[in-house]
N, C-alpha and C positions, 0 to 999 in steps of 0.2 A: 538359532532361534532369533526371530526378528521382533523388535519392539518399536513402537512409535512414541516419540516424546515431543511435546510442545517446547520448542527452543526459544521462540520469540513471539510476541504479540505486536501486530502492526495495525495502527489505525490510519486508514487513508481518508483524507478529507478534501473534498472538492467544494469550494465556496461558490454558491450560485449567484446569479444576477436576478433581475426582476422577473424574467421569464423562465428561469431555471432554479431548481431546488438545490440547496446545500445537501450533500450526501456524505454520510460517515459510514465507512465499512471497517469491520474488524476481521483481520486475517490471523489465523493461527499458522505459524511457520513450523512445520513438523518435520523432524528428521527421523528416518528409519535407522535403527542401530542393530547390528548383529553382534554375536559373542562367539569368539573363538578361544579355545583353551590356551592357545599359545599367544595370540595377538591381543586377547582381552576384548574390550568393547571397541567397536569401530563403526564408522558411518557406512551405510549401504545406500548407494544411489544419491540422487539430488533431492533437496527438500521438497515436500508437498505443502500446499497452501489450502487451508479450509476456511471458507467464509463462515464465521461464527455469528455475525450480527450485522444488520444494516439499518440505518435510520435515515429516512428522507425527510428533511425539515420542511415545514410549510413555507410558502413564498413570503418574501419581505420580512423575515425575522431580523430585527436590528442586531448589529454586530455585538454589542455587549451581551445580549440574550443568547446569541449563538455561542459565544465564548463560554458563558456560564453553563449552557446545556452540554457542550463538549466536555467541559471540566467535570461535571457531575457524572457523565458517562465514563470518563476516564477513571474516576475514583471507584465507580461500581465495578468496572472491569478488574481493577487491582484487588478489590475485596473478593470478587467471585473466584478468581484464579488462584488466590492464596489461602482460601478458606480451609482447605483440608491438606495442605502441603506439610511434609515433615518439618519439624521445628528447626532443624539445622540447615535446611535449604534456604538460599536467599530468595527474597520476594521476586516474583515475575512482574515486571513493570512494562506496560506497553510503550511503544514509540509512536508518536503522532507525526505523520508526514503529510504535509498539506500542499496543495496546488496553489501557487501564488500568481498564476497567470492573469487572473482578473482583479486581484486586490492589492498586490504589492507588499513592500516591506513593512509599512505602518501597521497593516492588519496582522501580519505575522508577529510583530512585537507584542501585540495585545495577548496573543496566545502564549508567547514565551514568558511574559510577566505573570501568567497564571500559575507558574510552577510546574507545568507539564514538560515531559521530555519531548521536545518538538524540533522538527527539521522542516525546511521548506524546499520547494522545487519551482524554479523559474524555467519556462520554456525557452529553448534556444532555437534558432533557425536550423532546418534540416541540413546536415553536413557540418555543423559547427562542432567544435571540440568541447566535450563536457568539462565543466570546471566547478569550483566551489568558492564561496565567499571568504573574505579574509578571516572572519570569525568562525568559519567552518560550520555554520548552521544552515546555509542555503546552497543547494546544488543547482547548477545550470545544466539542463538536460534537453536534448532535442526530442521532439514529439515522436520521431521514428524510434528512438531508443526506448521511450516510454511504452509505445505501442508494441514494440517487439517483445518486451518483457512479459506482457500479458498474453500476446498471441502465442508465444512459445509454450507457455504454461497450458494454454487451452489445447494447442496441438498435441501436446504430450500427456494430456490428462493429469496434469500436476496441480490444477486448480479444482477444488471440490466445492460444489454449491449444493448443500444438503437440501432435501425436500422440505425440511421443517422451516427453512428460512422464510420469513414473511416477505411477501412481494417477490418470491422467486420467479414467478412468471414474468414480472416486469423486468427483472434482471436479464433473463434469457431473451426476452423480446428486444431489449436495448442492445444487447451484444449481437443479436442476429441482424440488426439494421446497419451494422458496420461491415464494410468490405475490407478484408485483410489481403493486402497485395505485397508482392516482393518487387523491390526496385531493381534497376539494372545492376546496382552494386551488391544485390543479394540481401538487402535489409528488408524487414517487414514494416509496412506502414498501414495506417488505418484511414478510411474515408467514410463519410456519411453516404448513405443511399440517397437521402434528400437533405437539403440544407435545413429543413425544419425539424429534423430528428434530434432528440435530446441525447446528450453524451455525459450527463453528470455522474451516473453510476459507473460508466466505463472509465471516466477520468479518475474517480476515486479508487477504482481497482488498479488502474495503471500506475498511479504514484505509489500505492502500497506494494504491488508486486515488484516494481522497479527497485524500491528500497530493499525489499527482501532479497533480491537477486544480486544487487550491486552495493547498496549502501551498507548493509550489514557486513558484507565481505570486506569492505574497506576498514570498518571499525575493528573487526576481529582479526584481520590478517595484515594490518598495516595499510599505508596509503596506497589505494588502487582505485582509480576512477576510469571508467570506459573512455578510451580515446587518449589517455595520458600514459 
């Protein structure tokens, strides 16, 4: 008998600029479990990711207001997912993983000081070795690795975007405007069809799915970063 259980909640955050929106996506990381009378409960297959919520902020929202808005969303998520859980089970708390490519460490510190469980991602040049900051709160990841994490999930139907999601058509449209290609080394990369195409939703999903595939693995299974 197979059961599906939400193991982690991941908030991907892409900070926008003047012409791009800040986008927040909430992913449920779901593990299928089977039960064998001899083995007991065991994992079946790789985790699935379900987009549970997306928020596209208006343009030009000041940083303090963005932090406050994200914090309130973070708290609502905790309340919603722990409302009917058994008393003995620990609270499910989301992890916020944010793209620092446009904003840097100072912006990250504001989110960290808000009390949320937050990690950052800095883009590295393609071919660079992934690393992590001395305080272990910021990952350095190439865009190829980020794009690959999302592309593999899409190729294998492991990312679910339910019909009920607001702006689902916008999500599908933005994903469709990116061309997924394999490099000579066999890696997947992503390119715009046109330079004017927006990538804020894609970037939010990329950091969230990368963390789900690699960041959580490091935390739960000991130090393990792609490329090291």
